[in-house]
N, C-alpha and C positions, 0 to 999 in steps of 0.2 A: 481625743482622736477623731471623733465624728466631725467636729468643726473643721479640722485640718483636711479631712477627706473631701468635704464639701467643695474645696477649692481646686481639687484635682480633676483632670479630664477622666473620662470613663475608663480608658485603657489601663492606667496604672493602679486603679482602685483594687482593694482586697476583694476576695470572692464574696458573693452575696450572703452566704451563711455567716461569715465573719462580720460583715456590715450589719446584718440583722441583730447579731449578738451585741455589737457595740451600741446600736440604737436602743435596744432593750435596757442595757446597763445605764445608758444616759437618761432614759425616761424614768427608770426606777431609782437609780442611785443619785441622780443630780436634780432633774426637773421636779420629780414628785417631792423629794426631800426639801428642795428650795421652796416649793409651795407651802409645805408644812412650817418651814422656817419663817417665812413671811407672815403666815397666819399667827404663829406664836408671838412674833414681834408686835403685830397689830393688836393682839389681845392684851399684851402687857402694856402697850402704850395707852390703850383705852382705860385700863385699870388705873395707871398712874395719873393720866389726865383727869379722870373723874375725882381723884383725891388731891388735886392741886400740885402734882409733881411733873416737871418737865423731863422727858427721857431722851437722851442722846445715845445713838448707837455708834459704837466705834468699830473699826476694823471690818469684820465679816460683811454685814449687810451694806455698810457704807462703801466698802471696796467693790462689792458686786455690782453696784450701780455704774461703775466705770468700765466693767468688762463688756466686750462686744455682745455677749449673751449672758446677762446677769444670772439666769437660772442654770448656767453651765459652770459656774464657779462653785467648787466644793465648799460646803458650809459646815461649821462645827459649833463652837460655843457662841453665845450671844453676849457681847461685851457692852455694858451700858454705863453711862455717867449721868447722875441725877443732879448735877449742878450743886454738889456739896450737901445734898439732903439725904444721903444714903442711910443714915441711922434711923431716921423716922420712917423712911420707906421700907426698910427691912422689918421693922416692928409691924408695919401694916401687912407685909407679906406673911409674917408669922401668924397674924390674926386669921389667915386663911388655912392655918395648920400646915403650912409648908415648912420644911426644915431648912434653916439658914446656917450654912457652914461658915464659921468665923475663924477657921484655922489658917487662913492665908494672909499674906502680908499687906497687900494693897487693894484687896477686893474681898467681898463675901461671895458665896456661891449658893445657888438654889436651883431647883429644876422647875421649868415652866414649859408645858406642852411637849415634854420629851427632850428638851434641850437644856444643857447646863447654862445658867446665866451667871456671868461674872459682873457683880455690881461694884464698880470702882469707887473707892473713897480717895485713893491716890492713883495717879496715872502710872507711876513707877514705884518700885519697892525702895522706899527712902532709907531702909536699913542695910541694903546690900552694898552700897557705895556712898562715900562722902559726897561725891559730885551729884548723886541722885537727889539729895535734899535741895540743892540749888536748882537743879533742872525741874524739880517738881513745882517750884515757885513759878517758873515760866509756864508750865502746863496749867496750873490753877488759874493764872491770869487769862490765858487763851481760852480756857474752858468756860468762861463766863459769857462768851459770845453765843447768843441764841438766835442769830439772824439767818441761819441755814437750816432748812427743814424740807421734808417731803410729806405727802399724804399717803398712808398705806392703810388700806381697808377702811378709809374714811377717818383715820386718826392721824394727828400730827406727830411725826417722828422727827426729832432734831438730829442734825448731822454736824460733825465737826467742821469748823472753818478749814479752808485749804491749808493755812499755815499750821493750825493745830494738828491736822491729820498728817501732814508731811513730816513734822517732827515726831509724832507719835509712831507712825509706821516705821520710820527709820530707827528710832530708839528700841521699839519692840523687836524688830528684826535683828538689830545689833545684839541685844541681850540674849536672844535665842541662839544666835551664831556663836557668841563668846562662851556660852554655857554648854550648848549641845551642837546644833547646826541650824541653818536657815533652809527652808524648803524652796523649791522652784515656784510653788504657788505664791509664797511671800514676795519673791522677786517680781513675779507677774503682777501682783497687787500693786507694787510700787510703780512698775512701768505703765500700767493702764491708768493709774491715778495721775501720774505726771502727764501722760498724753491728754487726759481730760481737763486738767487744771493748771497746766504750765503757765498760762497767762494770769492766773489768779494768785499764784504763790509769790510771796515776797522773797525772791531768791537771795537778794543781798542780805536781808535779815537772817534767813535760814542758814546760809553758809557761815555767817558770823557766829551764830549759836553753835553750829556744828564744830567750828574751829575752837570756840571757847571750851567745849566739852570733849574735845579730842575725838570727834566722830567723822572728821573730814575724809580720812583715808578710806574708811568703810563706805561712806557715801559715794566717793569717786569710783571705787572699785565696783560697787553694785551698778552704778550708772554705766560703766564700761561694759559690764556683762549684758545689760539691757540692749546696748547698741551693737556690740561686736558679736554677741552670741545669740541674741533673741531677735535681732533685726529691727529694733525700734529706731525711729528717726533721731539722729544726733542733735537736731535743732530744738528738740523739746526739753533738753537738759541744759544746765549751765555748762560752761567750759569744763571739759573733762581732762584732768591731768592725773595719770595713774601709772602704777608699776605693772607692766605686763606679767612679771613673775608672780607678784602678789595676786593679780586678777586670776591667773591660771590656778593658783593654789586655792583661792576661795571658791572658784567654780568647781574644782575637783571635790572639795569638801561638801558642796551643795549636792552634787550628783552621787558621790559615794562617801558619806560621812564616816569618820573614823570612830566616833562614839555615838551610840544609840541612846535614846531616852530611857529605855528599860534598864534598870539597875538590879543587881542581885538582891534577894530578899533578906538573906541572913546578914546580921550586923557587921561582922568582921569583913567578909567579902565585899559588902556594900561600901564600907569605909575605904578599903583598898582600891576599889573601882573608882570611887569619887576622887581620891587623891591622884590616881593615875590619869584620870580625865582632866583634873585641874592642871597637872604638869603638862599633859599633852596639848592642852588648849592655851598654853602661855603665849604662843605667837598671836593668837586671836586677841588676847587681852591687850597686847601692845598696840593694836590698831583700833581698839574700841574704847579704852578708858584712859584717863589721865593719871589715876592713882597707880602706885607701884603694885607689882604682883603680890608682895607680902602684905601691903596695906589692905589690898582686896581680900587676901586670905583671912586676915584678922576680922575684917568686916563680915566676911562670910560665916566665920565661926559664931560671931555674935548674932547674925541673922538667923542661923539655925537654932541657936539657944532660945531665941525669942519665940520661934515656932517649931518646937522639936518634932512635931508630927511629920515635918517634911525632910527630916534627916534621912 
């Protein structure tokens, strides 16, 4: 809100007490937290670099670099990729007496500097969908590129290539959208990323991959929202062909999601809620996955049996 107010003339601005409250919230909740976030990433990079591991940061920090004010992007978890050396690195982290949680499908989790770190051994959950196993091969190939990096706190921190990050951001947003909902922040991450890297992305390659994995409708719809509803320049995106009805439905779900992430704690109400959510989100599945809904249901059951802690 503070960033938007900066562009307004003095007259329409909110009263001074409201502005001061907003500024205080921005300083404490965003700028201070972002400083701690960067400090944690730099310390972790230093630790890994000293032990011969290359650390790539996905999503959060990498996305923030494309925002007009990086320290005004909300930050949460730290997602990292260690170029396939996750197991050895986790043992090293455990030597510091950190607890490493291995109950997740495609990453381990531990705490560093007050932030949850997701250490990816796969870019996507290969057990959730048959198509994910094929897509993971594409990610692993792209994930070997170590030619993109920045220095943070004097330490080298690797960034995903534009092609890797484009595909990863879209897949991650699509997975969240199909299962729960996608947030406005995720849409802005995509829009600012495209604005910063549109000339570096191989759009012909990307659209072919999206078409092969049945992600093109979601891609075009999100691009349409960026242009029509968020005011981004249409020229930074590939040609957008979309359904206005679908776009309005997706936007409505972003702004007022039908299903929240919180689920009932008791077993029977929890299963009933998850089944109702699965049925209610069937329309999302049709624009996000090439598998049939029942094939996805069977994969989902197997997925939960492999990691029952997440049922």
